Steps between C-alpha positions, in 0.01 A plus 500: 500500500780594741826690517743394773752763608868419460582465870212258559577307179865461600409390855258237369754371249760468776256323733491781755206586725239729345183619677195623306293795624157622387406847377137532613627603842670795324212618280198399709620410850650823634498873429791678328782544602466237776439232233828569319698533823364165620569322169862617505540411869372147429749462214779623729396252770524212253844616386612529864459124539682422175217442252406699189156672495282490189203735523249401232260726310364546148612802297356568153375142482831335597555319829807650662681260734734721700369856473751783523486766769363743239229255394398444863482877550276535194280214624457683827391828339318395182119504496285241324725196538278194471491258794579187299405143586517196270174585318631848410832396348389449136344848490795670670747331265297561183425866573852570628376638833666546836396230747568450869552133575294336772621188681357287218667686212828544688506121541433450127780734391742375769446143383556606138831661601609201712467659846390266780451732801259793509450734797182701559303651788191281494328287239143544381251240611138425576314822580258530789154411378641289215241219546250755360722713274753239376768770541820295505838632389670348196815485716378174652464318168841630398647350816336171409646494150816713465841381619606792719556522877326798660622648830237722663340604829197285421192612310399865525317563828190628319428143385339191649816324615330176601335454158822603325689227684228246415515599132879458492467157659236395247731587210803330651712806574779432749467763775789538743535719807839660547607391850135458601209260456261794477387677183645851490234768552644794302476799742511275809712197582227254598202381296406201714499286183720191524728383221616143445863594443755758605854563379769572757756667277567625145690176435194297599282702263748460214501120542119488476504714184764271347298188587190644333684597182705178474185292525314707238224595741322779319413827671627751748603492863369758746726599791323720752731710714341676800564870555742542795315559827654845546364610161154345535183703551251465782255236376186680619608828338572344162193272505269793582657707221464217248134445590423871469684525167312200360168646613575831324622321187176304477298821531699646209446187290872443436575152364758299306859613454432837665414332831849449639648843413193673648508298821875541557474877451193527724655288775813716490280807539306347790818394683675833449758339271595228749385218269713639216809500721428142612457402136842643415669324792345162419609524135857575609490203736376279216781630277756389757355149529440466125857604417639250750287216360594592140870492592472158661301368204762628255762295687316168462283514189 
């Protein structure tokens, strides 16, 4: 099912810190060449803090844990890569297709490889209007069931954050704020949604991960890391753009897995590219925190 590159394999064997990264952000999250530039910058950021990056994608039906620079470049340019969640995996594997891993599938393949910490921009969640549409990302069930810690800037801002938080609570997912008791709000620093727990440092986060694993408590941990204030967008600007993008999407009848890529592209267009730049900065910030937590966890596991 997977092929782990030699550097990642060696690091895992030696008990060093490894950080998983998804590939949907490359194939569906940003235009070329910005997608490839960002992916390589995120890997470099993780290395800067002493951890080893492992970008995950599916090539010819094989899960690649630790894609090469050339493979990342091809992911950024290639058309027709399938956005792959858990339900899609059997088809992608059997038909030997190229698949971009979502949060859910990155967690599955990271767990298979033995990687604890995974960094992304934002997780999927409960979509607006979900009480009528039942549109809820598979990422949330993966967090409930798969033993991987996810560091992110909260759920994507296009979602219903309050219902997403309620869903995570219902399924027993430990949600931690990084140096805050407030759920991170993706493009902006403040959601107004209170969390039960915060972590004050990477060491603190590593201890919580260790406690969960040592006590065989199934499932993931979600660490939400707010975008730095200087990189955050004006809340009214981004909220107005999101509402307009959702309205246009509904008129076009776009649903399912095409929802998020359409909305992110439309919001970037409406904000003159400002949302894309904020997205890049928040991912880099998450990479820094995720690498630091992975390093501390490697010391004590």
